[in-house]
N, C-alpha and C positions, 0 to 999 in steps of 0.2 A: 469454529466458523467466525469467518473475516468478512466485514459488510464497509464496502466503498460508501459516501455519500455525498451527496451536493446536495445544493438548495434545493432542488426538483425528482433526485432522485435517488435510488439505492441499489446497491448491485453487490453480489456476492463474489465475492475474491477465490477462486478455487486454484490458478495458478500465481504461487509467487516464486519471481526468478528470484529477487535478493533482495538483505534488507540491513540495516545497520542504525544505528541510533538518529544520522541524520533523515533515514529516508527508506523507502519501499521500492520496489519495482514489482510489475504482476500484468500479466494479460485482462482485457477484457472483450466481451463481443460490442465494444462501443466505441468510438471516438469521442475525445473530450480535448477541449482547447487549453494550452496551454497555460497559466497566471486564474486555471479554474481553481476555487476553493472547496476543499474536501476533508472529510474527518476518516478514520479509519479506524473499526471498531470490531475488537476480538471479542464474544463469549464462547464462555465455554462454566458449564456447569456453575458455578457461584464466582467464577471472573468475570469481569468486563470494563476492560482498557478500552478507551477511547480516546484518541491523538489527530489534533488538525494538522492541516498540511494545506499543500498547493501541487497542482500539477504541472511539472517544472516540463516534461517532454510527453508526446505522443507522437508513435508512427504504426503504420503498418506492420503485423506480426511477417517477419520474413517467412514462416513454413507455412502458416495457417491462413487460408485468405478468408477476409470478413473480421478479422479478429486482430486487436490492436496492442501492442506493450507501450506501458505505461509509468514513468517515473513520479513519484510524490514525493516531494521534502516536506520533514515534519516541520512545523514552527517552533523556534529556539524555547521559547515560553513552555513548551509541552516536554522538555526532556526528560522529568521522570517518568512521564506518562510512555513515552519511546522506550527507556529501557524495561518499563512494564511488558508492552508489546515486544521486543525483542526477545523477551525470554517464553513469552505466550509462544511466539513462532519457532521458536526451539523445541520448547516440548512438540508443537504441533508435528511438525517437518524434519526435527532431527537433525536440521540445517542449519548454519548460519554464514555470512558472508564480512567478511570486514573489507574487500574489494569491490566498495559499491561507486558507480559513475553517476549520479542523477542531475547530473548540469551538462 
């Protein structure tokens, strides 16, 4: 399970579009202002990885009314955690993307 947390709320991330060591792109049913500080957590059985970051961009989903596409850039200080998160996503989805544009 992937969770996006802000200072005020938490959202389950169900649709991950792309991910790399520097960030993640996904869909949510809520708009988030760029520069919003967030954390992304992956939890499965006895594995829990949390990485901090910030929203770089948020735009209307091109195909789903009322949904938004977000890009989150991970904090450089959390590089070890981002590599663990990347491995978790690979296990979860079986897909990795090295060509991601977060800004």
